[in-house]
C-alpha positions in Angstrom: 109.5 108.3 -18.1 111.8 108.0 -21.0 110.5 108.0 -24.6 111.5 104.9 -26.5 111.3 106.8 -29.8 113.8 109.6 -28.8 116.4 109.7 -31.6 114.5 107.1 -33.6 112.0 107.3 -36.5 108.7 106.2 -34.8 106.7 103.3 -36.3 103.8 105.5 -37.4 106.3 107.4 -39.6 107.9 104.3 -40.9 104.5 102.8 -41.8 103.3 106.2 -43.0 100.2 106.1 -40.8 97.6 108.7 -41.5 97.6 111.8 -39.2 94.0 110.8 -38.4 94.9 107.3 -37.3 98.2 107.3 -35.4 97.1 109.7 -32.6 94.6 107.0 -31.5 97.2 104.1 -31.7 98.5 102.6 -28.5 102.0 102.7 -29.9 101.7 106.5 -30.2 99.9 106.9 -26.9 102.5 104.9 -25.0 105.9 106.3 -26.3 107.8 104.9 -23.4 107.5 101.4 -25.0 108.2 100.1 -28.4 105.2 99.4 -30.6 105.6 95.6 -30.4 104.9 95.8 -26.7 101.5 97.5 -27.3 98.4 95.4 -26.9 97.0 96.4 -30.2 98.3 98.9 -32.8 96.0 100.6 -35.2 97.6 98.5 -38.0 96.2 95.5 -36.3 92.8 97.0 -35.4 91.9 98.9 -38.6 93.8 97.0 -41.2 93.7 93.5 -39.7 97.5 93.2 -40.0 98.7 90.3 -37.8 101.7 91.0 -35.7 104.8 89.2 -36.9 108.0 90.3 -35.2 110.3 88.3 -37.4 109.3 90.2 -40.5 108.5 93.6 -39.0 110.8 96.3 -40.3 110.4 98.4 -37.1 111.2 95.4 -34.8 114.2 94.4 -37.0 115.5 98.0 -36.8 115.1 98.7 -33.1 114.8 95.5 -31.1 117.6 95.2 -28.6 117.8 91.4 -28.9 117.4 89.9 -32.3 116.8 86.5 -30.7 113.1 85.9 -30.7 110.9 88.5 -28.8 107.7 86.7 -29.9 108.7 83.5 -28.2 109.7 85.4 -25.1 106.4 87.2 -25.1 104.6 83.8 -25.7 106.3 82.3 -22.7 105.1 85.2 -20.5 101.5 84.4 -21.6 102.0 80.7 -20.9 103.1 81.3 -17.4 100.2 83.6 -16.6 
């Protein structure tokens, strides 16, 4: 499987996550996908930071489509 982070600065480096925290994060443990596709990141779990794609610097930097990933993701939940 390919690594989404190849050639990119990973989210845990951008957010300066602790070396004790990021190895347990789903974003780090699943490098084939971008962090915004992870169920919960350590930022959400430990710090209570709510996911907001529109203001996330990692999403803005690396998302393929700048349209609205959150609404696409929401429509997947609605159809389930």
